[in-house]
C-alpha positions in Angstrom: 0.0 0.0 0.0 1.3 3.4 -0.9 0.8 7.0 0.4 -1.8 9.0 -1.5 -1.5 12.8 -1.4 -2.1 15.6 -4.0 1.7 16.6 -3.8 3.2 13.1 -3.6 3.6 11.0 -6.8 1.6 7.8 -6.9 3.3 4.5 -5.9 6.5 6.1 -4.7 6.2 6.0 -0.9 5.2 3.0 1.1 2.4 3.7 3.6 3.7 2.8 7.1 1.6 3.2 10.2 4.4 4.5 12.4 5.4 7.1 9.8 1.9 8.4 9.5 1.5 8.6 13.3 4.8 10.5 13.7 3.9 12.9 10.8 0.6 13.7 12.5 2.4 14.8 15.6 5.0 16.7 13.5 2.2 18.7 11.8 0.9 20.0 15.2 4.2 20.6 17.1 7.8 21.3 16.6 8.9 17.7 16.8 12.2 15.8 17.3 12.0 12.4 15.6 14.4 9.7 16.9 14.3 6.7 14.6 17.0 4.1 13.8 18.8 4.4 10.5 16.9 2.8 7.6 13.4 3.3 8.9 12.5 6.2 6.7 13.1 9.5 8.5 13.1 11.3 5.2 9.7 9.8 4.3 8.3 11.4 7.4 9.7 14.7 6.4 8.1 14.3 3.0 4.6 13.7 4.5 4.9 16.8 6.7 6.4 19.0 3.9 3.7 18.0 1.4 0.9 18.8 3.9 2.4 22.2 4.9 2.9 23.3 1.3 -0.6 22.2 0.3 -2.3 23.9 3.2 -0.1 26.9 3.9 1.6 27.7 0.6 5.1 29.3 0.9 8.2 27.2 0.7 10.0 24.5 2.7 13.6 24.2 3.6 15.5 20.9 4.2 18.9 21.1 5.8 21.6 18.4 5.8 25.2 18.6 7.1 27.0 17.5 3.9 26.7 18.0 0.2 26.3 14.2 -0.5 23.4 14.2 1.9 21.9 17.3 0.3 22.1 15.7 -3.2 20.6 12.5 -1.8 17.7 14.3 -0.2 17.1 16.5 -3.3 17.0 13.4 -5.5 14.5 11.7 -3.2 12.1 14.7 -3.1 12.4 15.2 -6.9 11.5 11.5 -7.3 8.5 11.6 -5.0 7.0 15.1 -5.1 4.7 16.6 -7.7 6.4 20.0 -7.7 9.0 21.3 -10.1 10.6 24.0 -8.1 13.0 21.8 -6.0 16.5 23.2 -5.8 19.7 22.1 -4.0 22.2 24.7 -2.8 25.8 24.5 -1.9 28.8 26.8 -1.5 29.7 26.0 -5.1 26.8 28.1 -6.4 27.5 31.8 -6.6 25.7 33.9 -4.0 23.8 35.9 -6.5 22.6 32.8 -8.2 21.6 31.2 -4.9 19.4 34.2 -4.1 17.7 33.9 -7.5 17.2 30.1 -7.0 15.9 30.7 -3.5 13.2 33.2 -4.6 11.9 30.8 -7.3 11.9 27.6 -5.3 9.1 25.8 -3.4 11.5 23.4 -1.7 15.1 24.2 -1.0 17.6 21.5 0.1 20.9 22.9 1.4 23.8 22.6 3.7 23.3 24.9 6.8 26.5 26.9 6.3 25.1 28.2 2.9 21.8 29.3 4.4 23.5 30.9 7.4 25.9 32.9 5.2 23.0 34.1 3.0 21.0 35.1 6.1 23.9 37.1 7.5 24.5 38.8 4.2 20.8 39.6 3.9 20.4 37.8 0.6 17.4 35.7 1.7 14.6 35.8 4.2 12.8 33.0 6.0 9.5 35.0 6.2 7.5 32.7 3.9 9.2 29.4 4.9 6.4 27.3 6.4 8.6 24.3 7.3 12.2 23.6 8.1 13.6 20.0 8.4 16.9 19.7 10.4 18.5 16.4 9.4 21.0 15.0 11.9 19.4 17.3 14.4 21.8 16.3 17.2 24.2 18.8 15.7 22.0 21.7 16.8 24.3 22.7 19.6 27.0 25.4 20.3 27.9 27.5 17.3 26.7 25.0 14.6 24.8 26.7 11.8 21.5 25.0 12.7 21.3 27.0 15.9 21.5 30.4 14.2 19.1 29.4 11.4 16.5 28.1 13.9 16.8 31.4 15.8 16.3 33.5 12.7 13.5 31.2 11.5 11.4 31.8 14.6 12.1 35.6 14.4 11.3 35.9 10.7 8.7 33.3 9.7 5.0 34.0 9.7 4.0 30.3 10.2 7.1 28.5 11.6 7.2 24.7 12.1 10.3 22.6 12.7 11.1 18.9 12.3 14.3 17.5 13.7 15.5 14.1 12.5 18.2 11.9 14.1 19.0 8.3 14.7 20.6 9.2 18.0 20.9 12.5 19.9 23.3 11.0 22.4 23.1 10.2 26.1 24.3 13.6 27.4 21.1 15.1 29.0 22.3 18.7 28.8 23.2 18.3 25.2 19.8 16.9 24.4 18.1 19.7 26.3 20.2 22.2 24.3 19.0 20.6 21.0 15.4 20.8 22.3 15.8 24.5 23.3 17.6 25.6 20.1 15.0 24.0 17.8 12.1 24.9 20.1 11.0 21.3 20.2 7.6 20.7 21.7 7.2 17.0 21.2 9.5 14.0 20.9 8.6 10.9 18.8 10.8 7.8 19.5 10.7 4.5 17.8 13.0 1.5 18.3 13.2 -1.7 16.3 11.4 -3.5 19.1 8.3 -1.3 18.9 5.2 -3.2 17.6 4.4 -0.8 14.8 8.1 -0.9 13.6 8.8 -4.6 13.8 7.1 -5.6 10.5 9.6 -3.4 8.6 12.8 -4.5 10.4 14.9 -7.5 9.4 16.8 -9.3 12.0 20.4 -8.4 12.9 22.8 -10.7 14.5 25.6 -9.1 16.6 28.8 -11.0 17.1 31.7 -9.9 19.3 35.1 -11.5 18.3 38.0 -11.1 20.7 41.6 -11.3 19.5 44.8 -11.6 21.4 47.8 -9.2 20.8 51.0 -10.8 19.7 54.0 -10.6 22.1 55.8 -8.3 19.6 52.9 -5.8 19.8 52.7 -6.1 23.6 56.4 -5.2 23.8 55.7 -2.0 21.9 52.7 -1.3 24.1 54.7 -1.8 27.3 57.4 0.6 26.1 54.9 3.4 25.4 53.3 2.8 28.8 56.7 3.2 30.4 57.2 6.6 28.6 53.8 7.7 29.8 54.4 6.6 33.4 57.7 8.6 33.6 55.9 11.8 32.5 53.0 11.3 34.9 55.4 11.0 37.8 57.0 14.3 36.8 53.6 15.9 36.8 52.8 14.5 40.3 56.1 15.9 41.6 54.8 19.4 40.6 51.8 18.7 43.0 49.3 17.8 40.3 47.5 14.4 40.4 47.4 12.9 36.9 47.8 9.1 37.4 44.9 6.8 36.7 43.0 9.4 34.7 41.2 8.6 31.5 42.1 10.4 28.3 39.0 12.5 28.6 39.9 13.5 32.2 43.5 14.3 31.1 42.1 16.6 28.4 40.0 18.4 31.0 43.0 18.7 33.3 45.1 20.2 30.4 42.4 22.8 29.7 42.2 23.7 33.4 46.0 24.0 33.7 46.3 26.1 30.5 44.0 28.7 32.0 45.9 28.7 35.4 49.3 28.9 33.6 48.5 32.3 32.3 48.5 33.5 35.9 51.0 31.0 37.5 54.0 30.5 35.2 55.3 27.6 37.2 52.4 25.5 35.9 53.6 26.0 32.4 55.9 23.0 32.8 53.0 20.7 33.8 51.0 21.9 30.7 54.0 21.0 28.5 54.5 17.5 30.0 50.8 16.8 29.8 50.9 17.6 26.1 53.5 14.9 25.7 51.4 12.4 27.7 48.4 13.0 25.4 50.5 12.4 22.3 51.8 9.1 23.8 48.3 8.1 24.8 47.3 8.4 21.1 50.3 6.2 20.2 49.2 3.6 22.8 45.6 3.6 21.4 46.9 3.0 17.9 49.1 0.0 18.8 46.4 -1.6 20.9 43.4 -1.1 18.7 44.7 -0.4 15.2 48.1 -2.0 14.7 51.7 -1.3 13.8 51.1 0.3 10.4 48.8 3.0 11.9 51.4 3.6 14.7 54.2 4.0 12.0 52.2 6.7 10.2 51.6 8.5 13.5 55.3 8.4 14.5 56.3 9.8 11.1 54.0 12.8 11.7 55.4 13.2 15.3 58.9 13.2 14.0 58.0 15.7 11.3 56.3 17.9 13.9 59.3 17.8 16.2 61.8 18.6 13.5 59.9 21.3 11.7 60.5 25.0 12.4 58.0 26.1 15.0 57.0 22.5 15.8 55.6 21.8 19.3 57.8 21.6 22.3 56.0 18.4 23.3 57.0 16.7 20.1 60.6 17.8 20.4 60.8 16.5 24.0 59.4 13.1 22.9 61.9 12.8 20.1 64.8 13.6 22.5 63.7 10.7 24.9 66.1 7.7 24.7 63.0 5.4 25.0 61.6 7.0 21.9 64.6 5.8 19.9 64.1 2.3 21.3 60.4 2.6 20.3 61.3 3.6 16.7 63.7 0.5 16.4 61.0 -1.8 17.7 58.3 -0.4 15.4 60.4 -0.3 12.3 61.5 -3.9 12.7 58.1 -5.2 13.7 56.5 -7.4 11.0 53.6 -8.5 13.0 50.1 -7.6 11.7 47.5 -6.7 14.2 45.5 -9.9 14.8 42.3 -8.0 13.8 43.5 -7.9 10.1 43.7 -11.7 9.9 40.4 -12.1 11.7 38.8 -9.5 9.4 39.9 -11.5 6.3 38.4 -14.7 7.8 35.1 -13.0 8.5 34.8 -11.6 5.0 35.8 -14.9 3.3 33.1 -16.7 5.3 30.5 -14.0 4.4 31.2 -14.2 0.6 31.3 -18.0 0.7 27.8 -18.0 2.2 26.6 -15.1 0.0 28.7 -14.1 -3.0 26.5 -11.0 -3.7 27.0 -9.6 -0.2 27.7 -5.9 0.5 30.0 -5.2 3.4 31.0 -2.1 5.2 34.1 -2.1 7.5 34.3 0.9 9.8 37.6 2.2 11.1 38.3 5.2 13.3 41.4 6.5 11.6 42.1 7.1 7.9 45.6 5.4 8.1 43.9 2.3 9.5 41.3 2.4 6.6 44.2 2.6 4.1 45.9 -0.4 5.7 42.7 -2.4 5.6 42.1 -1.6 2.0 45.6 -2.6 1.1 45.3 -5.9 2.9 41.9 -6.8 1.5 43.1 -6.0 -2.1 46.0 -8.4 -1.5 43.5 -11.0 -0.5 41.5 -10.4 -3.7 38.5 -8.5 -2.4 36.7 -5.9 -4.5 37.2 -3.0 -2.0 37.3 0.8 -1.9 37.9 3.3 0.8 35.3 5.9 1.8 36.8 8.8 3.7 36.3 12.6 4.2 37.4 15.4 2.0 40.2 16.9 4.1 43.8 16.2 3.3 45.7 14.4 6.0 49.4 15.0 5.5 50.5 13.6 2.1 47.2 11.6 1.7 44.4 13.2 -0.2 40.8 12.9 0.9 37.8 12.2 -1.3 35.9 14.9 -3.0 32.1 14.9 -2.6 31.8 13.8 -6.2 34.2 10.9 -5.6 32.2 9.9 -2.5 28.9 9.9 -4.5 30.5 7.8 -7.2 31.8 5.2 -4.7 28.4 4.9 -3.1 26.8 4.3 -6.5 29.4 1.6 -7.4 28.7 0.0 -4.0 25.0 0.1 -4.6 25.4 -1.5 -8.1 27.7 -4.2 -6.7 30.8 -3.1 -8.6 32.4 -2.7 -5.2 31.6 -5.4 -2.6 33.5 -4.0 0.4 33.5 -0.4 1.6 36.1 0.6 4.2 34.8 3.8 5.8 35.8 6.3 8.4 33.2 8.3 10.4 32.0 10.0 7.1 30.1 6.7 6.3 28.2 6.7 9.6 25.9 9.6 9.2 22.8 9.7 7.1 23.9 8.5 3.7 21.6 6.0 2.0 23.7 2.9 1.6 21.1 0.1 1.2 21.3 -3.7 1.1 24.4 -4.0 3.4 24.6 -7.6 4.6 27.5 -7.2 7.1 28.9 -4.3 9.1 32.2 -4.8 10.8 33.4 -2.5 13.6 37.2 -2.8 13.2 37.3 -1.2 16.7 34.7 -0.5 19.3 33.6 3.2 19.7 32.8 4.9 23.0 30.1 7.0 21.3 26.6 5.7 21.4 25.7 8.0 18.5 28.3 6.5 16.3 27.6 3.0 17.4 23.8 3.4 16.6 24.6 4.9 13.2 27.1 2.2 12.3 24.6 -0.6 13.3 21.9 1.1 11.2 23.9 0.4 8.0 22.7 -3.2 7.9 19.4 -5.1 8.3 17.5 -2.5 6.2 16.3 -4.4 3.1 17.2 -8.0 4.3 18.7 -9.8 7.2 22.0 -8.3 8.4 24.9 -9.1 10.6 27.2 -7.0 12.8 30.7 -8.1 13.8 32.7 -6.1 16.4 36.4 -6.8 16.6 37.8 -6.4 20.1 41.5 -6.7 21.3 41.5 -8.4 24.7 42.8 -6.4 27.6 42.7 -3.0 25.8 40.5 0.1 25.7 38.6 -1.8 22.9 36.7 -3.7 25.6 36.1 -0.6 27.7 34.8 1.3 24.6 32.3 -1.4 23.8 30.8 -1.5 27.3 30.8 2.4 27.4 28.8 2.7 24.2 26.3 0.0 25.2 25.7 1.7 28.6 25.3 5.1 27.0 22.8 3.7 24.4 20.6 2.3 27.2 20.9 5.5 29.2 20.1 7.6 26.1 16.7 5.9 25.6 15.8 6.1 29.3 16.5 9.9 29.3 14.7 10.4 26.1 11.5 8.8 27.4 11.8 11.0 30.5 12.1 14.1 28.4 9.2 13.1 26.2 7.0 12.7 29.3 8.0 16.1 30.5 7.3 17.7 27.2 3.9 16.0 27.0 3.0 17.5 30.3 4.3 21.0 30.0 4.7 21.5 26.2 6.1 24.9 25.3 6.9 26.6 28.6 8.8 23.5 30.0 11.9 23.8 27.7 12.0 27.6 27.8 11.6 27.6 31.6 10.0 31.0 31.2 6.7 32.5 32.1 5.0 35.2 30.1 6.3 38.0 32.2 9.9 36.8 31.8 9.4 36.5 28.0 8.1 40.1 27.9 11.2 41.3 29.8 13.5 39.4 27.4 11.7 41.0 24.5 12.1 44.5 26.0 15.8 43.8 26.6 16.3 42.7 23.0 14.6 45.8 21.7 16.7 48.0 24.0 20.0 46.4 22.8 18.9 46.7 19.1 17.9 50.4 19.7 21.3 51.1 21.3 23.1 50.2 18.1 20.5 51.5 15.6 22.2 53.1 12.6 25.6 51.5 13.3 27.2 49.6 10.4 30.2 47.3 10.3 32.0 46.0 7.2 32.9 42.3 7.8 35.4 40.3 5.9 33.7 37.3 4.1 36.2 34.9 5.9 34.8 36.1 9.2 31.2 35.3 8.5 31.4 32.0 10.2 33.2 33.3 13.4 29.9 33.9 15.3 30.8 37.6 15.6 28.7 38.7 12.6 25.7 36.8 14.0 26.1 38.5 17.4 26.4 41.9 15.8 23.2 41.3 13.9 21.5 40.3 17.1 22.6 43.5 18.7 20.9 45.5 15.9 24.2 46.4 14.1 23.9 46.5 10.3 26.4 44.0 8.8 27.8 44.2 5.3 29.9 41.2 4.1 32.8 42.3 1.9 36.1 41.0 0.7 38.3 43.3 2.7 41.8 44.1 1.4 43.1 44.2 5.0 41.7 43.5 8.5 38.6 41.6 9.5 36.2 44.4 10.5 36.0 48.1 9.3 34.3 50.3 11.9 34.9 53.8 10.4 37.1 55.6 7.9 40.0 55.4 10.3 39.4 52.3 12.5 39.8 48.7 11.3 40.2 45.6 13.4 42.3 42.5 12.9 40.9 39.6 15.0 43.0 36.6 16.0 42.0 33.7 18.2 44.5 33.1 21.0 45.4 29.8 19.3 46.2 31.6 16.0 48.1 34.3 17.9 50.2 31.7 19.8 50.9 29.7 16.6 52.2 32.9 14.9 54.6 33.3 17.8 55.7 29.6 18.1 56.2 29.2 14.4 57.8 32.7 14.0 55.2 33.4 11.4 55.8 36.9 10.0 52.4 36.9 8.3 50.7 38.4 11.4 53.1 41.4 11.5 52.8 42.0 7.7 49.0 41.9 8.2 49.2 44.5 10.9 51.6 46.7 8.9 49.2 46.5 5.9 46.3 47.4 8.2 48.2 50.4 9.7 49.1 51.7 6.2 45.4 51.8 5.2 43.8 52.9 8.5 45.1 55.5 10.9 43.6 53.8 14.0 44.1 50.0 13.6 43.2 47.6 16.5 44.2 44.0 17.2 41.7 41.8 19.1 43.0 38.6 20.6 40.1 36.3 21.5 40.1 33.4 24.0 42.0 32.5 27.1 42.5 28.7 26.9 45.4 28.2 24.5 48.5 29.4 26.4 50.8 26.8 25.0 53.9 29.0 25.2 55.6 30.7 28.1 53.3 33.5 29.3 56.3 35.9 29.2 56.6 35.2 25.4 52.9 35.8 25.0 53.0 39.1 26.8 56.3 40.1 25.0 54.6 39.7 21.6 51.7 41.9 22.8 54.1 44.5 24.1 55.9 44.5 20.7 52.7 45.1 18.8 51.5 47.8 21.2 54.8 49.7 21.5 56.8 49.1 18.3 53.8 49.0 15.9 51.7 51.5 17.9 48.7 49.2 17.5 46.4 48.9 20.6 45.7 45.3 21.7 42.3 44.2 23.2 42.0 40.8 24.8 38.5 39.2 24.9 37.1 36.0 26.4 34.7 35.0 23.7 33.2 35.9 20.3 30.3 37.6 22.2 32.7 39.9 24.0 34.6 40.6 20.8 31.3 41.6 19.1 30.5 43.9 22.1 33.8 45.8 21.7 33.4 46.1 17.9 29.9 47.4 18.3 30.9 49.9 21.0 33.9 51.3 19.0 31.8 51.5 15.8 29.1 53.4 17.7 31.7 55.9 19.1 33.1 56.4 15.7 29.9 56.6 13.7 27.4 58.2 16.1 29.6 60.5 18.2 32.2 61.4 15.6 30.2 60.9 12.4 33.0 58.8 10.9 31.3 56.2 8.7 33.0 52.9 7.7 35.0 53.3 4.5 36.8 50.6 2.5 40.5 51.6 1.9 42.0 49.4 -0.7 45.5 50.9 -0.8 45.3 52.0 -4.5 48.2 54.3 -5.3 46.2 56.3 -7.8 43.1 58.2 -6.6 40.7 60.1 -8.7 40.6 63.9 -8.3 37.3 63.6 -6.4 38.9 61.0 -4.0 42.0 63.1 -3.4 39.8 66.1 -2.6 37.8 64.1 -0.1 41.0 62.6 1.3 42.7 66.0 1.9 39.7 67.5 3.6 38.9 64.4 5.7 42.5 64.4 7.0 41.7 67.5 9.1 41.1 66.8 12.8 37.4 66.2 13.6 36.5 65.9 9.9 35.4 62.5 8.7 34.5 61.3 5.2 30.8 62.4 5.5 31.7 65.9 6.8 34.4 66.3 4.1 31.8 65.5 1.4 29.4 68.1 3.0 32.1 70.8 2.9 33.0 70.1 -0.7 29.3 70.1 -1.8 28.9 73.5 0.0 32.1 75.3 -1.1 32.8 73.3 -4.3 36.6 73.6 -4.0 39.3 72.9 -1.4 40.5 76.5 -1.8 37.2 78.0 -0.8 37.0 75.7 2.3 40.5 76.8 3.6 39.7 80.5 3.0 36.2 80.4 4.5 35.5 82.1 7.9 34.3 80.3 11.0 30.7 81.5 10.6 30.6 80.3 7.0 32.0 76.9 7.9 29.4 76.4 10.7 26.6 76.7 8.1 27.6 73.3 6.7 25.8 70.2 8.1 27.8 68.4 10.8 30.3 71.3 11.2 30.2 72.8 14.6 32.1 75.7 16.1 34.9 73.3 17.4 35.4 71.8 13.9 35.4 75.2 12.3 38.0 76.5 14.7 40.2 73.4 14.0 40.0 74.1 10.2 40.9 77.8 10.7 43.7 76.9 13.1 45.2 74.5 10.6 45.2 76.9 7.6 46.3 80.0 9.4 48.9 78.8 11.9 52.5 79.4 10.6 54.6 76.2 10.1 57.1 75.6 12.9 59.8 73.1 11.8 61.0 72.7 15.5 
């Protein structure tokens, strides 16, 4: 039986009771749908979108985190909907063209970054959008683009309605609450494979855990790395800091805490440095235990390159100088032992293809180097195999473009490739049907990733999952952690659903009407405070979060390709913004680019400003950090402002812009450093150079007097007749043109 609807093509979408029930809720409330992979989350979105467009008109927006997912969704909607105006948008489409496509479309499918950029630039409005679907909705936290889009959607849309889709929002209750608040979720719909209305559509999945034993050769390498870690932990404890028996997550938290304290207490800097060494060695330990010697070799190569490169980290240099590290290199380079998982993987796959030669298999690996090793081994064994990794380049190894990713999936679907070896890019959302076997090459501590991986099989027919575990390693711990988190996640979700059912809207806001009114008044007050203030923002800064904050404050933002600086606040003030990490890197690596940027900024604007944002990346001696700031302030004559966050940076920018534009009437002007100016530009430049005279006032003076000569010969009372020229400015002009030049 198929769905029948005026906007859905006949015989394209199977009618499933649980999808209809969920869609009914999603048409009444902003709804978060939690449904295992393969059970038709996109079909639910289709049912809701079709009904909204039919009944409300307007347009619908579907957001997905990657371009392959966007293309997949767009293809689905074009195949199933009776509307022609369906477009997919990405950063590859020029902004002007995107705006044109947006205006004509009834259904837009896009990556969120594109929509966010177009909202900030004012190219599009969400006013007539009657529905937004947030795919992989668990991403709607922090500064991710989903958060800003949802905020603007509820501000702009006349009839807003939201649908969030995810296979797993995670077990962190605070994170789930953040998703609910950011998307203004009013109802949660949960289904698992054991629910009665879902069971008819789920094929059985067998899960098998296979434990392998590390070889003695690998154990020797592991023990040597443990010894190096132990030595460093003892050094940290001698400094009065407890670091033994902490998990990697706890060590990272300790590192973050010490970095903040080290900015005030320089003696802690040594502990921060040693802890950085420990964390690098922990990664090496994880690789030998879980991945094998080939992955460790690749990591050690990178570590050596980092330690020897100009500006490389002190932690890497110290590890390279350790006599035990030389011993480790000898052991690793002479080690011929494969990780036992590789041999076991080959056995599992051979058995699978003997039983079913037409099988499709996905092997998940955490690291790209491991995926490469697996592909190499499986090719040697005669398997039809291809890698499936992300786009980013890792060292000398290229990633896969989105086009290549889509081509590989199609070949896998057609059976031209029988085995796909994927990193985390293969976990989320992509439609990879008819997978008979999924192999976890290593267990993962994340319940989100475990659920997504398992959802790759048992979709169209019976499936099987194999988890490879190395005995006595973090593999075992990771497996139990993800299982426990998955159980806890569902318990917490059911609790949240009950709370929402009881309290609906006001529960997740935690606000009464009076509080909401006060918040609205405060928002209006802030926006009024900066009314008429404009800031030019460099296009590369549009994703920093500062442009969004400025817009929230009521500042007019114009996105431009700035020749220098990141923000232009007037005709004389421009700001270069650096995160503390970028600033530290420029010092550690002796990168002259920062100083050339500042010199360029100073050559174009008479009052340049450097903002250093953040307080948690003091990876160098605080004296060096302060010394660099002193050099910029004294030798370059550029004031330095340190801020804690993007919000505080935005507040400084707005405040300075207001002082310049409202109090001094100096509007933002783009200086491109051109050596040749037109006569008009030179006239404006000469007049605006007078103290208290900005670009706007200079133009007013030239319009009134017509020539520079008449301005400099005019009397005070004549000058004050010009708009924006007061008695003080008039006196300054007269003083400049009548005072004799004194060379001394």
